[in-house]
N, C-alpha and C positions, 0 to 999 in steps of 0.2 A: 340193863340190856334193852335192846330195841328190836322187836321183831313183829312181823305181821301175823297175828294169830287168827288164821283162817284155814279152810279145809285143805289147801295144798301144802301147808306147813305141818308136816307130820313130826313126830318126835325126832326122827333121824335128821330132818332138815333143820329143826330148831337147834340141835346140838351143833351142827356145822356153823350155823350163824353165830352161836355163842363163841365157838372157836375163832371165827373170823374177827369178831369184835375185840378179841384179846390180843390180836397180833399188832405189830408196830406198823402203822401206816406210812412211816417214812421210808419203808423198803418195799412198798407195793410194786412199783415199776421202776427198776433201775434202768437208766438209759441204755437202749440197745439190747436189753435182756428180756426174757420171757416173764410173764406175770408170775407173781408169787404163787406157789403151788396151792396154798389154802384158798386164795382168791379164785384160781382156776377151778378148783374142786367145787367151791360154792356156786359159781356160775353154772357149771355143768350139772349140778344137782337140781337146777331150776328148769332144765330143758324138758318140755312136755313129752311124754311117752305115749305112743298109740294114737295120737291125734291125726286127722286127715292132712293131706298135703295142701297147704294154703294156695298154691298155684292153681290147683283144680277148683278150689272154692271161688277164686277170682273169676274164672271162666263161667262158673255157675251163676255168679252174680251178674255178669255181663249179659248172659242169656235172659235172666229175669228182667233186667233193665230194658232190654230190647223188646220185651213183650208188652210194655205199656208206654203210653205217651206222657210226657211231662206236661203238667197242668199249666194253663195260661190264666193267671189270676186277674181279678178285676182291675188291679193297679196297671198291669201291662196293657190290658184292653183299653182302658180309658185314655192313657197317655201315649199309646202307640209305640212303645219300645219293643224291640224284638226280645230282649231279655233284661235282667236286672243290671248286668254290667254296662249295657248301653246307657241306662239311666245314670249310673255312676259317672261314666265318661262325660255325659252331657252336663252334669253338675260341675265337674272339674273344668270343662271348657269354658263355662260361664263364670268361673271363679267362685262358685258356691260350695259350701260344705254339704256333706250328706249327713243327715241326722237320724238317729234311731232311739227308740225307747224300749227298755226291757219291761215287759208287762205280764204280771201274773196275779190276777185277782181271785176272789174267793169262790166264784162259780163261773161256769161256762157262759151263762147269760150275761153276767157282769163284764166278762172279758170281751164278748162280742159288742156289747153296748159301748165299751171303752174304745174299741176300734172305730166305731162310728163317731164317737165324740172327738177322737183325734182328728178325723177328717174335717169335722165341723170347726175345730179349733184352728187347724191349718188354713182353712178357707177364710175364717173370720179375721185372723191376725196377720195372714200373709207370711207366717214363720215357716210354713211348708215342711212339716215333719212327716215323711211319707213311709217310714219303715218302723215296724215293731219286731222285737224278738219275743216270741211267746214263751212263757215260763210256766207250764202246767205243773200239777202235783208230781212229786217224785214217784207216786204209785204208777204213773204212766210208763215208767221205765220197766215195770214188771209185767209178766204175763198175768192175765186177769185172775187166775186161780190163786195167786199169791197175795191179792189185795186184802183179803179179810184179816189175815194174821199180822200184817205189817203195821208198824206205828203210823199214825195218821199225821202227815205233815200239812203245811199250809198250801194254798193255791188250789186250782180247780182240776177237775178230772176230764179226760178225753178217752173214749173207749172204742168208738166205731169210726169208720172212714169218714162218714158225714161230718163228724166233729171238726176234722181238719178242713174240709171244704167250707164249712160255715165260717171259719175265720177269714179265708181269702175271698169269700163272697160278701162279707159284711160291709166293706167300703173299699174305695180305691186306695188301699194301703197295702204295701208289700209286707206280708207276714212270713217270718223266718222261724224255723225250729232248730234248736241246737241241743239244749239240755234234754236228757232222757231219750235220745235217738240213736246216734251212730254207734255208741259203745255200750249201751244198756242191754240187759237181758232180753228186752222186747224190741231190739233195734231193727230187726229185719222188717217187721210189720210197720213200725213207726216210720222208718225211712221211706218205704213205699208210699204210705199215706201222705207224708209230707211232700214228696216229689209230685204226686198226683195233684196235690192242692197248689202246687206252683212255688214251693220254697226254693230260693236260689242257692241256698247252701244248707248242708246238713252237718250237725255236730253232735257231740263234741268228742273228738278223738281222745284227748288227754284224760277224759273221765273214765278211761278203761281201768284205772286203779281203784275206782269206787266199787264197793260191795253193796248188795241190796238184801233187805231182810228175807231170810228163808231161802234165797236162791244160791245154789252152790255149783251149778253145772257149767264149769269153765269151758269145756270143749264145745258145747252147743252155743253158748253166748259168743265166744270169740270166733267160732266158725261162721256164725251169722254176721258178725262184724266184718269179716273179710268179704263175705257175699255182699254186704251193704256197700263196701268200698268198690266192689265190682259193678254194682248197680250205678253208683255215682260215676265210675269210669265210662259206663255206656252213654252218659250224658255230657261227655267232654265238649262236644261241639255246641252245647247249649250253655257252656261256661258255668255248670253246676260244680260246686266245690265241697270237699269234705273239710269242715272247719275244725280247728283246735283252739283251745284256750289253755295255754301252758300252766297257768297258776292253779288250775283245777286238777292238775296231774302231778307227776314227779317234781317238776320245778317248784311246786308249792312248798317243798321241803328244802330247796337249794339255798345256799348262802352266797352264791356268786351269780351275777347276771350273765356272765360268759357261759355258765353251765346251762342257762335258759336257751341260749343260742344253739349250743351243741345238742341238747336234747331235742329241740324243735327240728333240727336238721335230721335227726333219727326218724321222727314222725314223717317228715317230708319224704325221706328215702323209702319208707314203707308205703306211703300213700301214692307217690308219683312213680317211683321206679319199679316197685314190686306189684302194685295194684293198677297202675295206669290211670289213676284218678287225679283230678286237679285238687290242689290243697289251698286253703286260706287260713289266716292266723288272726285271731282276736286276742286281746290281752288288756291289762291295765289295773285290775283290782288291787294288786299287791305292789306294783312298781309305781310308787307315788312320788318319788324324788324325780325332779324334772329331767336331769341328765340321763340317768339309766332308763327312765321311762321312754324318752324319745329316741335315745340311741339304740335301744333294742329293736324298736320298729324300723328305724332307718337301716339297721344292720340286716334285718330279714328282707327288707325291700331291695337292698343292694345285692344281696346273695341270690334271691329267688324271684324277685318281682320285676315288673316293667310297667310302663304306662298302658301298654296294650293288654297285659294280663297281670293286674296287681295281685300281690300276695296277701296284703293286709286287708281284713274285713272291717274291724272297728276297734276303737279305743273304748274300753269300759272305764267308767269313772272310778277313781280311787276309793277304796272302802276302809282304809285303816287309819286315816288322819282325822276323821270326823270327831267332833265332840258329841257326847251323849247328853249334853245339857246346853241350854241357850242355842238351840239347833240352828237358828237363822245365821249364826256366825259361819256355818258350814258353806254358805254361799261364797264366802271368801276363797276357800280352798277349791271349790268346784269351778268357779269362774276363771281363776288363774290357770287351772289345769286345762280347761277348754281353750283358753286363749293361746297357749303354746302349741296345742294340737292344731289349731287353725293356722297359726303362723308356719309351722312345719309343713302342713299340707299345701299352703300357698307356695312355699319354696320348692318342695320336692315332688308335688303332684302324685301322691301315693294312692289316691282314691279311697282313703280310709274314712269310714263313717265315725261320728262322734256319738257315743251312747252314755250320757251323763247319769249319775245316780242322784236321787233326791237327798235333801238335807237330813232326812229321817233314816237314811240307810242303816246307820249303826243301831237304830232302835227297833225297826220293824219294816215289814213290807209297805211301800209307799202307797198313798192314794193317787188316783189319776191326776188330781189337781196339783199335787206336790211334784209329780213328774213334769207336768206342763210348766210349772214355775221354774224349775232348774233349766229346762230346755229353752224357755223364753230368755232366761238370763244369758245363756250361751249364745243364742241367736243375736241378742243385742251386742254382745262382745264381738261377734263376727262383723257387725256393721263398722266397727272401728279398727279392725285388725290390719287392714291395708295401710293405715297410717303408722302402725308399729313396724311394719316390715322393713323399711329402710334403716331403722335403728338397730336391727338385730345383727348379731355376730354369731353365726352358726358353727364356727370352727371348733369350739369345744365339743359340740355334739358330734361333729364329723370325726374328731379325734377318737372319742370314746367308741363311736360306731365301728371304726376300723380296728380298734383293739378287740372289741367283742367279736368281730368277724374272724380275726386271727386266732384268738384263743378258743372260740367256739368251734371253729373248724377242726382244730387239733382234738378237742374233746370228742367231736363226732367220729373222727377217724379212730381214736382210741377205743370207742365203743365197738365199732365194727371189727377192728382188729382183735380186741379182747374177746368178744363173743365168738368170733371164728376160731380163735386159738383154743377156746374152751369147748369147742365142738358144736356150737350153735349153727344151724343152717341159715345163714344170713340172707339167703335168696328166697326163703319161705316166709311170706307175710304173717301167717298164723303163728309160726314159731317165734318170730320177732315180737309180735304183740303180746304173747303169753309171757315172754321173758320180761318185757316192761311191766307187766302186771305183777309178776312174782318177785322181782328184785327189790331189795330194801332200798328205798329212795335216798336215804342219807349216805349209805355206803356206795350207791351208784355214783353219786357225785364225787365222793372221795377217791374211788377206784380209778376213774377215768379223767379226773381233772388234770390239766397240763402242768400245774404247779408241782405235782408229785415228782415228775422227771426234772423239772427246772430247779426246784428248791429243796427236794427231799421230804417235803411235808405239805399238807393241804393248806393253801393260802389263797383266799379269794382275791381276784384282781379288782373287781368292782362289787363290793358287798351288796346283797339285796336289802331293800329297805326294812322289810318285816323281820328278817333275820337279825339285823343290827338292833332294831327296836326291841325285839324279844330279849336279846342279851342285856340291853340297858334296863328294861323293865325287871328282868330277873335280878340284877344287881340292886335295884331300888327296893324290891320286896324283901330280899334277903337281909339287906342292911336294916330295914325297918323292923323286921322280926327280931333281929339280934339285939336291938336296942333294949328290949324289955325281957329278953331271954338269955340266960347264961348258957343254957344247954341247947344243942341243935336237935335234929330229929334222928339222931343216931339210934340204931336198932329198930326204928319204925320201918315197916315194909308196906308199900301200897301198890295197888294196881291202878294205872292211869290209861284211859282210852278216849277215843273220840267216837261219838255215836253216829257220825256222818263222815263225809269226805274231807272236812276241814282239818288241817294239821297244826296250825300255829298255836292255837289255844292249848292243844295237847303238848306241843313242844315247850311252851312256857311253863306249864305245870311240871313237866318232867325236869326241866332245868332248875326250877326253883327248889323243888323238894330234893333233888340230887345234890344241889349246892349246900343244902342244909343237912347233908349226910344221911338222908333217908335212902332206903333201897327201893328204887322205882322199877316196877315191872311194866314196861310200856307195851300195851297190846296193839297199838296202831289205830288206824281209822276204820270207820264202817263196822264197828263192833255191835253185834246184836246182844240184847239183854242176857240171853242164855249163855252166850260165849263169854261174856264178861264174868258171870258167876263161875263158869267152868274154870276160867283163868285164875280167879281169886282162890278157888278151892285147890287148884293144882299148885299154886304158889304158897298156900297156907297163910293167907291174910284175909281179914274181913274189912279192910279199908279200901274203898273203891272210889276213884275220882273220875268223873265223866264230863267231857267237854262236848257241847251240843249247840248246833246253830241253824238247823233247818226247820224249826217250827214244831218239832214233834216232842218237845220237852215233857209235856204233861202225859202224853200217851206212853212215851218211853219210860217215864217214872213209874206209872201204874204197872206196866208189864214187868219191870225188874223187881218191884216190891212183891208182886204176886208170885213170881218165880222163887224169890227168896223165902216167902212164907211156905210155899209148897215143899221146899227143901228142908224146912224145919231148922234153919240156921239164921243167925243174926249177922247181918252185914251193915256197915256204916257207909251209906251212899252219899257222896258229895256230887253236886252238879253245878256247872257254871257255863257261861257262854251267852247265847241268845235264848233266854229263858221265856219264850212266848209260845202261844198255841192259838189255833182258831177255835173259839168257843161258840156254842149255839147262840144265835141272835146277834152275832157280830160279823161284820164284813171285813174287818181288819184284825190281824193278830193281836192278842192281848197278853200283857205280862202275867206270867203265872208263878212268879217266885213265891208269893204267899201261899198259894195252893200246894206247891211242892213241899214247902216247910210244914204245912198242916198234915201232909201225908207222911211226914217223918224223914224227908230228904233234907240234907244240909245244902240248901240252895243259896249260892252267893257267888259274886264275882270278886270278892275281897280275898285275895290269896293269903294275905297276912292272917286274916281271921281263920281261914281254912287250915293254915299251918298250925295255928294254936289248937284248933279242934282235933286235928290229926294227932298232935302230941298228947292231948288229954285222953283221947279214946284208944290210944295204942295199948293201954293197960288191959284192954279186953281182947287180947290177941286170939284167945281160944274161942271157938264158936260155942254158943249156948242155944238151947232149944227155944223156939218161940212159943 
């Protein structure tokens, strides 16, 4: 089964989800008929009760926004632009790309120094990279009283308003904040600080599905999110946008790129129509195949953007095709990715910045020099791009773009119609946001996908890259395991969770073990250590598999082992993913696999090996005292 194990999923709701998964999805939506009754009941069960009216919260946000001035940062002051959009338009008019780096170092002092170094690098080389997106610690997403008990991730802390101003005052570099702002528990304060410091966009809308350690107050968090959208709406004339990054949200689970389009239209509907704020879209980490990668952006531009008011903010470098060995080979994938982005931008003038990832992305947080290196490679590719332009045939991209628009629009309309039919107030932005938070992402795609009506079963039109790769990797691992094993994992029962907002590692684990006949209880993403053990106890198993990627592996491991000891029970903890942490005396994350193993955790990214261990340890199904 697959359910989100958190505070809003009580026993009654979980039962309904189990019933939902048992039904035949080929009869979800017969053409011209109402939704299946079980689906309608499931959607209705997610509607928040007793929450304030989101329309009133938008008005409150607009009043807050009108009470303070938008900051004018050192970048705008030095170069004389009225706003960041004017800078983007100036670059496009000159045939120049807009470049951005994602930057999150280990301390605030290092981050500020890096901004200054970027200015010096741009001046020295003439490569002119004038934008960073700041990535502080995940703790910034939480009210300060929650910091002490939360697992400690990588990156630096920001706590008071001055910390935001220090960024924009460090050098004539435009500093932008997205992660941990618009949809986090601390979103209202963070949004105000970022706007006062001059951030031209605030994100990230799609991260509304992420949970945070110890924080359970849905009503307050999402009421503040709607207020934050109202604040951004009050800055429409300054071209401030509420940014989203679909792959960090429900689309991170989707198997079809057309579903990405449909879902993003839902967010646009909430942002623009219900809240009156301007929206922008960034993407790219998971869409690494060239056609769907570029066609998605082109589709959103044709649907929602224009040269006067572009909808796309930046392409993020792909994060799933890199090698974790011989890392300089990753320049090959990075440069070709940037080249097609440059060519599409020269052709369609979508004002989209390029934000490359370093060749070390798959291993750890990059150093500043590694970011400079990949950006410089992209800038040199830009110098030759106009020679490529006459050789290009963009018609395959345009064909896919138009197909994504057609199917994505149907998906969007299905969502609004289906929500309304189930009793959701689709004119209330708070209610709509909470629905997106609560709904099961896998079933969300399957329920509203156009292929259900067309073909009677869920069939992706343009499969997402990671979805396909996950299935291929699943087949490889299963085949390898069965070469040396006559028996599968039948009768083994495991709990599988993600410790953060990343979903595909969890999806791979779930699919591999399920294919090998294990019973997999999938607890979903953002699972806290105590909730993981609760779920294991509830399901009667001591086999726990944890996928983790945000740098808190060591701290998370310590917490779950302490909780297990306090309960006097023996659990077998497996951990995989990005197994690193920030250790004392280091300015970069360090691999902590050996430390986790020393602590008693089965730490490995070899799923064949993990499956062998699961099979061996399954004999100890009953708990024993420690």
